[in-house]
N, C-alpha and C positions, 0 to 999 in steps of 0.2 A: 757575622752579619755576612748573610749569602751573597752572591756575585748574582747583580741587575747585568747580562750578557747584553741588553738593550739599551742602558746608559752609561754601563764602562767600554762597550765593543762600537756597537754602533751610533752613540752620541744620540742616544732618543731621549730627550728631556721630560715626554709628556707623560702623567700620572697616569694615565689611562694602561690599563691590564685588564683581558688582554688587547693586545692593539689589534689595531682590523690590520689586511693585505694593504693597504694604501700608505699606512703609517709606519707598518713596519719598513716596508721599500723606499720609504722618503720621497713618495708621491705623492701629487695633490689630488684630493678626493675627487673620486670617478673618473683617472685617467685613462684617454685610450687611446695611447697612442704605443705600439706595442715596442716600438724602439726605443722609447723613453724607459718603457714598464723593465725592460731585457736589460738594457744599461745599469740601470739603479741596482737591479738583481746582480749583477758580474758586480759591481760598484760593494755593496752591501756582503757580498759572499767572499770576496777575498780578503776584507777584514776580520770574518770568521775564520776564516782558513787560516789565519797565524797564529791562533792558538789551537791547531789541528793536533798539533804533539804537545804532551806533557800534561800536566797534573790538568788541566782545562779541556781533555781532548773530549770527552763525552760533551759536556757542552756547547763544544764546537760543532760536533756532528748535530745535536739535536736542533741549533739553530742553522744549520745550513740545508738540514732538515724543511725546518719552518719555512725560510726563505726560498725555495724551492717549489711547497706547494704554495705561497702564495702567488709566486712567480706565474707558475703555472695556472692557475685558478683566472689570475687576471691578462693570459695570454690565448686562454680558451672563450672564444665567443658567447658559447649555450652559456657556460656556469660560470662567467663575467655575468653577462647578465640578470642571471639567477642569485648571483653576490650582490650586486649590485644593488637589487629590488631589496632585498632584505637589509642593505643599510641605508634605505630609504631615497633611491635615487626617482627622480622626477621625471626629469625630464630625460628623452629618445636618444638612446646611442646612435650616432650619425652612422648610412648604411655602409655594410661591408665590403669594399673595392675586392673587385673580382679581376684579378692581375697574372698574366702567364708568367712563370717563373723570367726567361728573358727582359721581360719590361721592367719587372722588379727591379732585376740588376743593373740598367741601366740606368733606370732611373734615379736610382738610389748612387750611382757613378761606380758603379763596383766593375761593370766594363763597359765596354764601347762598343757603338751597335755595330761595328767589324768585325771587331772580337764575336759577339755571339752569331752572326751572320755564319762565319769561321765556324763557332762549335758545330750549329744546326747545320753545315753539311756535313761534320765530320758524325755526327747521330744518328743521320741520315745515311750515312755512309755504312759504315760501320754495325747498323743497327743498336744503339746502347741509349741508353734516356740523355737530355740535355745536361741532367746535370753530371755525370760521370765524363760527355765531352768538352765540357768547361773546364773541369780539374787536368783534367789528361791534357789540352792547352797550355793548361797551369795560367786562366784566365784569372782561376780565382779558388782559393782556399775551400777545404769539404764545408767547414761550418761555415762559412759565408754562402755557400754553396746551398747547404741543406735549411739553415737560416731561412734562405726565400726560399724555399723550396717550401716550409713551412709556413708559411704569409700568405702563400700561393694557398695551400688546401686550408688556410684558418686551420692549423692546428698549432698545440703548443711545439716550443723546441727548444733542447737542453743540449748547451755542454758537457761533455761527461766528462772533461780535464779536470783532474783530482777529485772523483767521484767517486764515496765512499760508501760499500754497498751491503749492507747487514748481511751474514752468516743467514739466519735462520729465512730470511730471503730468495736466497741465490739457492738454497735446498727444496723450496717450493717448485723452481720450474727443473724438470728433468734436463741434463745437457743436452742427450737427443736432439728434442725442441728445440733448446735454445738455441745451438750451434746451428740446425737445418732450419730454423726462418730465421736468424739473425737477431735474435730479441734477448731482452733483459730485463729481470724486475729491478725494478730502482728504489720504491717508495711506498708505504701506505699511507690513503689520503679517504679518510670520511670513508672508511672499511675498502676501499676499489684498489685493486692494485695497478699501479703506475709502473708501465713497460714502456721499454726503451725498442723502437725499431726503426727503420731504415728507411721502407717507405710508405707515402702516405692512405696505401690502398691496402696493405696487410690484414683485409678483413679476416679469413680465412684462418691464420695463424691465433688473432686473439682470440675465434669463436672457440678455436683449439681448445686455449690456452682458460676461457673461462669456464670448458664443460670438464675439463681434469681440475683444475681446482673451487669449483662450484663458489666461485666471488666474483664482483661486477671486476673488469677490467677498461682500461683507460690507456691511453698509447700517446706517447711522446715524440716526437721526430730528433734522432742522432744521426749523425755520421757516422759510414759503414767503418771507417778505421777509427774512431770511440767507443764502438758496439764490438768491433773483432778484438783491441786491445784491453775492453773487460772481459772479455769470453775467454780469451788465455789466460786471462788472470785469477777469473774464478771458478772455469773449469776444465782445465788443463790446454792444452796446445795439442791440434789435432796427428795425431801419431800418424807416420807413412806405414803404408803396408810390407810386411819385410818381405825380401826376395828369397824365394824358398831355397834353401841346400840339401846335398841331398846326405841323408846319414850316411854315420862311416860306415856300418854294413851294409850298404848296397852294392850292388854287384859294379862294376864298371859295364859300361855299355859297349857291345861286341860291336865291333867293325864290319860292316857287310863287304858282298864280296866282290874283288876290285880281279879286272884280267888285269890292268898292268902288271899289278904284283904278283898273278899266279906267272905268266908268265916270264918275268925276271926273275922270279926265285926256282924258278926247272930250266933254265935255259938252257942247263950242264946238259940233262940228258934228252930235253927235246928237240935241242937242234941236231944232235946227231941221227934221232929216229927220224925225224922231217927228211932232211938229207938222203937216209937209208931210203922212204920211201918214193922219196922223188928219183933218186936212183934205178928202183928195183920198176916202176912204172915204165919210165922213160926205156927202160930195157927192152921192158916186157914187149912195147910198142912197138920201138926202132930200134934197138939194140943200141950197139954199144955207143952210138950218135944223140939216141935217144935215150941211154943214163945220164950221160954227161949234162944236158940241156935239164931233164929233168930234176936234177942234181942241185942244179945253179937255179933252176926257177924255187925250188922247195926253199934253199936257203934265202934268198931271195924277200919271198915273201912270209918266212917268218920274221925277219930282218924289220919287213914292214910292220907290221901288229905288233912288234916290241916299241917300237918308236909313236906310235898312234895311239895304243889300244887307253884308255885313261882309266 
C-alpha cells in the first residue's frame, strides 16, 4: 500500500485529492492573515522534515516543496487573488495595509518605539537600512526583521533553515551571478523559477536571470545570513586572493647606495687621506700653524659625516 503522506504525516483525513493550498496548510478557506498562513506552514514543514533522512527522504522533500509552493502563493497578494478566484471566492479581500517596517515591528510587539527610534538614528548615522540597524543593535533577529520587510513590500517570505535545493536548480544559476547579486534558486512553481533575494527591489538582478535562463522568475524575500550560508554550501566559499610570493629563481633585490655605509666601510683609508689634505691645505696657506689647524679641522669634518650620514 502506497504511503499517504497527507494522512500519515499531516493528519489530513479529507478524501479529496489533490488538496488545495488551504487544506494542505490546515487553513480555513480563503484565510487572509499572512501571519497565520506562515505559522501553519512552519508547523506542517516541521512535521514533514522529520522524515528528511531515511527511506522516505524523497517523499519528505516532495512534500516540503509542495508546502512551500502553497505558502508562497497564499502570501503573494496578486497570486493569492488569482488562486482564490479559481477556487470560487466571491467576497473581496480586505485592502492591503501599507505599513513601514518599523511600524510593523512595533505594532506586532517585536520592538519598542524607543528601540525603533534608536535604530533609525543609527541607520541615518551609518548610512545603512533600518533592517540592518535593528539587527546590529540586537533588537531583532534577521528572520523576524526580514519577515516584516516582506510584509511591508507585500512579498512572500521564506526561512531558509534546513532548505534543500535540488542540484539541477543550482546548476541553472551561474556562481558569479549568484554571489554578486546574493540570490539563490529555490524551486520551480508553475514553470516559474522561484529565487531567494535579500532585498525587495533587486529587480535588475531578476531581469538578468530571466534573460539568461529564458524563463519567468519570481522573487521570495530571505534573510542575508540564510542566503550566504546556502551560497557557501552550493557554490563554495569565496577564496581570498593569495599574496604573491617571489619565485625561487628570482634575483634578490639590490640595496641602494648608502653614504653612511660607504664612509664606515672605507674609514681606514679615508681618515689618513682627509688628514693629509687638511695638513697640505693649511701649510700652503699658513705654514706650520695652518697645517695643524687644517688637519684637525679635516678630521672633525670626517667624524661629523660618519655619525650624521644616513
